[in-house]
Kinemage of the C-alpha trace (Angstrom):
@kinemage 1
@onewidth
@group {chain A} dominant
@subgroup {mainchain}
@vectorlist {calphas} color= white
{ca met a 1} P 114.290 131.543 221.204
{ca asn a 2} L 115.270 128.005 221.580
{ca pro a 3} L 118.559 128.093 223.245
{ca gly a 4} L 119.237 124.838 221.414
{ca ala a 5} L 118.421 126.086 218.010
{ca gln a 6} L 121.654 126.291 215.695
{ca asn a 7} L 122.106 129.450 213.724
{ca pro a 8} L 121.354 128.923 210.034
{ca asp a 9} L 124.444 128.887 207.747
{ca pro a 10} L 123.549 131.840 205.397
{ca met a 11} L 125.096 130.211 202.563
{ca thr a 12} L 121.908 127.680 202.702
{ca val a 13} L 119.313 130.395 203.449
{ca pro a 14} L 116.963 130.931 200.366
{ca pro a 15} L 118.084 133.977 198.322
{ca thr a 16} L 115.218 136.419 198.612
{ca ser a 17} L 114.992 138.839 194.955
{ca ala a 18} L 112.391 140.010 192.879
{ca tyr a 19} L 111.099 138.149 189.964
{ca pro a 20} L 112.942 138.163 187.072
{ca pro a 21} L 115.553 139.472 188.400
{ca gly a 22} L 117.863 142.730 187.563
{ca asp a 23} L 116.437 146.041 186.293
{ca leu a 24} L 113.307 145.483 183.575
{ca ala a 25} L 115.299 147.236 180.701
{ca val a 26} L 118.091 145.161 180.411
{ca trp a 27} L 115.315 142.187 180.070
{ca val a 28} L 113.973 143.841 177.124
{ca phe a 29} L 117.213 144.069 175.875
{ca ile a 30} L 117.529 141.055 176.106
{ca phe a 31} L 114.562 140.068 174.496
{ca ala a 32} L 115.100 142.221 171.685
{ca glu a 33} L 119.053 140.667 171.283
{ca leu a 34} L 117.429 137.168 171.858
{ca leu a 35} L 114.583 138.453 168.911
{ca ala a 36} L 117.586 139.620 166.585
{ca phe a 37} L 119.628 136.052 166.798
{ca gly a 38} L 116.316 133.854 166.347
{ca val a 39} L 115.993 136.173 162.892
{ca phe a 40} L 119.768 134.957 162.257
{ca phe a 41} L 118.365 131.615 162.986
{ca leu a 42} L 115.399 130.948 161.438
{ca ala a 43} L 117.406 133.224 158.056
{ca tyr a 44} L 120.421 130.463 158.519
{ca ala a 45} L 118.047 127.722 158.642
{ca phe a 46} L 115.806 128.332 155.664
{ca thr a 47} L 118.784 129.087 153.509
{ca arg a 48} L 120.248 125.630 154.930
{ca met a 49} L 117.414 123.758 153.274
{ca arg a 50} L 117.876 125.079 149.751
{ca his a 51} L 121.546 124.337 149.844
{ca val a 52} L 122.053 121.204 151.678
{ca glu a 53} L 124.979 119.356 149.976
{ca leu a 54} L 126.846 122.746 150.105
{ca phe a 55} L 126.289 123.258 154.114
{ca asp a 56} L 126.824 119.897 154.610
{ca ala a 57} L 130.248 120.189 153.216
{ca met a 58} L 131.165 123.644 154.499
{ca gln a 59} L 130.371 122.363 158.153
{ca gly a 60} L 132.843 119.358 157.628
{ca thr a 61} L 135.692 122.329 157.489
{ca leu a 62} L 134.747 123.548 160.739
{ca asp a 63} L 136.568 122.425 163.691
{ca arg a 64} L 133.982 120.720 166.290
{ca arg a 65} L 136.006 120.407 169.616
{ca ala a 66} L 136.900 124.264 169.587
{ca gly a 67} L 133.172 124.729 169.417
{ca ala a 68} L 133.215 122.320 172.105
{ca val a 69} L 135.805 123.617 173.991
{ca asn a 70} L 133.568 127.237 173.839
{ca thr a 71} L 130.600 125.466 174.904
{ca val a 72} L 131.822 124.413 177.724
{ca leu a 73} L 133.314 127.823 178.500
{ca leu a 74} L 130.487 129.257 178.411
{ca ile a 75} L 128.689 127.330 180.227
{ca thr a 76} L 131.174 127.014 182.943
{ca ser a 77} L 131.047 130.924 182.743
{ca ser a 78} L 127.313 130.973 183.436
{ca phe a 79} L 127.655 128.735 186.730
{ca cys a 80} L 130.354 130.958 187.614
{ca val a 81} L 128.525 134.048 187.061
{ca ala a 82} L 125.523 131.871 189.533
{ca arg a 83} L 127.190 131.445 192.098
{ca ala a 84} L 128.685 135.335 192.397
{ca val a 85} L 125.289 136.139 192.427
{ca arg a 86} L 124.490 134.065 195.410
{ca ala a 87} L 127.946 134.931 197.452
{ca ala a 88} L 127.288 138.632 196.992
{ca glu a 89} L 123.928 138.085 198.346
{ca his a 90} L 124.379 136.660 201.302
{ca gly a 91} L 127.286 138.935 201.964
{ca ala a 92} L 130.149 137.571 200.728
{ca ser a 93} L 131.477 139.335 198.091
{ca arg a 94} L 135.371 138.621 198.578
{ca ile a 95} L 133.978 134.828 197.466
{ca gly a 96} L 131.831 136.335 194.711
{ca thr a 97} L 134.563 138.220 193.294
{ca arg a 98} L 136.784 135.269 192.830
{ca trp a 99} L 133.175 134.062 190.804
{ca val a 100} L 133.006 136.950 188.506
{ca leu a 101} L 136.456 136.847 187.870
{ca ala a 102} L 136.488 132.842 187.016
{ca ala a 103} L 133.717 133.777 184.291
{ca leu a 104} L 135.791 136.666 183.447
{ca ala a 105} L 138.797 133.614 182.474
{ca cys a 106} L 136.111 131.685 181.139
{ca gly a 107} L 134.884 134.085 178.736
{ca ala a 108} L 138.466 135.137 177.774
{ca gly a 109} L 139.143 131.239 176.515
{ca phe a 110} L 136.009 131.830 174.784
{ca leu a 111} L 137.547 134.393 172.668
{ca leu a 112} L 141.309 132.797 172.400
{ca val a 113} L 139.687 129.952 171.102
{ca lys a 114} L 137.240 131.329 168.557
{ca gly a 115} L 140.245 134.111 167.352
{ca ala a 116} L 142.179 131.311 166.436
{ca glu a 117} L 139.123 129.768 164.791
{ca tyr a 118} L 138.857 133.170 163.200
{ca ala a 119} L 143.062 133.295 162.286
{ca asp a 120} L 142.656 129.806 160.467
{ca lys a 121} L 139.790 130.734 158.367
{ca phe a 122} L 141.602 133.844 157.328
{ca gly a 123} L 144.652 132.469 156.683
{ca ala a 124} L 143.015 129.959 154.393
{ca gly a 125} L 141.482 132.930 152.917
{ca ile a 126} L 137.854 132.540 153.682
{ca ser a 127} L 135.905 135.539 154.127
{ca leu a 128} L 131.908 136.318 153.836
{ca ser a 129} L 131.920 136.577 149.922
{ca thr a 130} L 133.491 132.886 149.810
{ca asn a 131} L 129.793 131.360 149.978
{ca thr a 132} L 126.515 131.402 151.685
{ca phe a 133} L 127.386 129.090 154.104
{ca tyr a 134} L 130.866 131.174 155.551
{ca met a 135} L 128.560 134.793 154.912
{ca phe a 136} L 126.196 132.722 157.219
{ca tyr a 137} L 128.766 131.383 159.720
{ca leu a 138} L 130.558 134.647 160.183
{ca ser a 139} L 128.282 136.800 160.109
{ca leu a 140} L 126.493 134.761 163.151
{ca thr a 141} L 129.834 133.995 165.345
{ca phe a 142} L 130.813 137.587 164.964
{ca phe a 143} L 127.759 138.642 166.435
{ca his a 144} L 128.365 136.394 168.837
{ca phe a 145} L 131.440 137.306 169.586
{ca met a 146} L 130.827 140.713 169.759
{ca his a 147} L 128.134 140.267 172.349
{ca val a 148} L 131.076 138.484 174.619
{ca ile a 149} L 133.379 140.752 174.391
{ca leu a 150} L 130.187 143.416 175.680
{ca gly a 151} L 129.449 140.794 178.249
{ca met a 152} L 133.090 141.165 179.449
{ca val a 153} L 133.114 144.775 179.433
{ca val a 154} L 130.043 144.332 181.978
{ca leu a 155} L 132.071 141.344 183.856
{ca ala a 156} L 135.006 143.542 184.938
{ca val a 157} L 132.608 146.672 185.866
{ca leu a 158} L 131.186 143.978 188.348
{ca ala a 159} L 134.077 142.659 189.559
{ca val a 160} L 134.982 145.985 190.585
{ca gln a 161} L 131.496 146.541 192.488
{ca thr a 162} L 131.212 143.270 193.892
{ca arg a 163} L 134.953 143.470 195.856
{ca arg a 164} L 134.009 147.012 197.306
{ca gly a 165} L 130.573 145.033 198.432
{ca asp a 166} L 128.204 147.182 196.690
{ca tyr a 167} L 126.165 144.071 196.069
{ca his a 168} L 124.443 142.366 198.903
{ca arg a 169} L 120.631 141.327 200.065
{ca gly a 170} L 118.589 144.200 199.317
{ca asn a 171} L 120.874 145.440 196.600
{ca met a 172} L 121.298 143.222 193.659
{ca asn a 173} L 119.611 144.579 190.937
{ca gly a 174} L 123.132 145.817 189.152
{ca leu a 175} L 124.871 142.356 189.577
{ca glu a 176} L 121.669 140.403 188.755
{ca ser a 177} L 121.207 142.104 185.374
{ca gly a 178} L 124.978 141.565 184.449
{ca ala a 179} L 124.470 137.966 184.969
{ca ala a 180} L 121.022 138.253 182.839
{ca tyr a 181} L 122.807 139.167 180.205
{ca trp a 182} L 125.851 136.775 180.338
{ca his a 183} L 123.149 133.904 180.771
{ca met a 184} L 121.831 134.986 177.409
{ca val a 185} L 124.774 135.225 175.896
{ca asp a 186} L 125.669 131.334 176.924
{ca leu a 187} L 122.066 130.553 175.875
{ca val a 188} L 122.102 132.113 172.333
{ca trp a 189} L 125.754 130.113 171.787
{ca ile a 190} L 123.740 127.014 173.093
{ca val a 191} L 121.733 127.474 170.226
{ca leu a 192} L 123.796 128.467 167.423
{ca phe a 193} L 126.860 125.642 168.008
{ca pro a 194} L 124.880 122.831 167.462
{ca leu a 195} L 122.730 124.395 164.506
{ca val a 196} L 125.690 125.906 162.408
{ca tyr a 197} L 128.466 123.313 163.734
{ca val a 198} L 126.594 120.029 163.997
{ca leu a 199} L 123.099 119.535 162.612
{ca arg a 200} L 122.831 118.200 159.273
């Protein structure tokens, strides 16, 4: 051993984990969920082609700024979860816990912003039966909204487990599985936001 060699920084050591990371059953569930959202998106796109004027007009009634803020929140939360996985893998449980809590805070921010949007629409008398566009808008976004809630429950459990030091190199399955699910929630919104709020 070279006495002059310096010990590497543990946070810069490349991670060693299985591929795909996490539990295979979780990945099957994720792909099933993506398939369900994909069917929703295709149905939306097909219906939109038949009612272009209606959909364009109704898109103008949505709050794009709120949708953009929620996009930033979910992308940021995915970054936080990725940092939490890396920190835990290198034995930095306390830092990993902080990153998970930061992701939770972003998720809570998403729910608050989306909840305010719903309150505005429901206050204006809008419902699933208002028109075809709002049937899709409310169905798609609420389906995603419920996934965010489920993801936050998962993150809350992971925060407790990470704080206890349950996750470390060689035992990352639970944290990586939860992270993969949260990334799926983020990915779906990245598709949903431009599709429903922006594209014309």
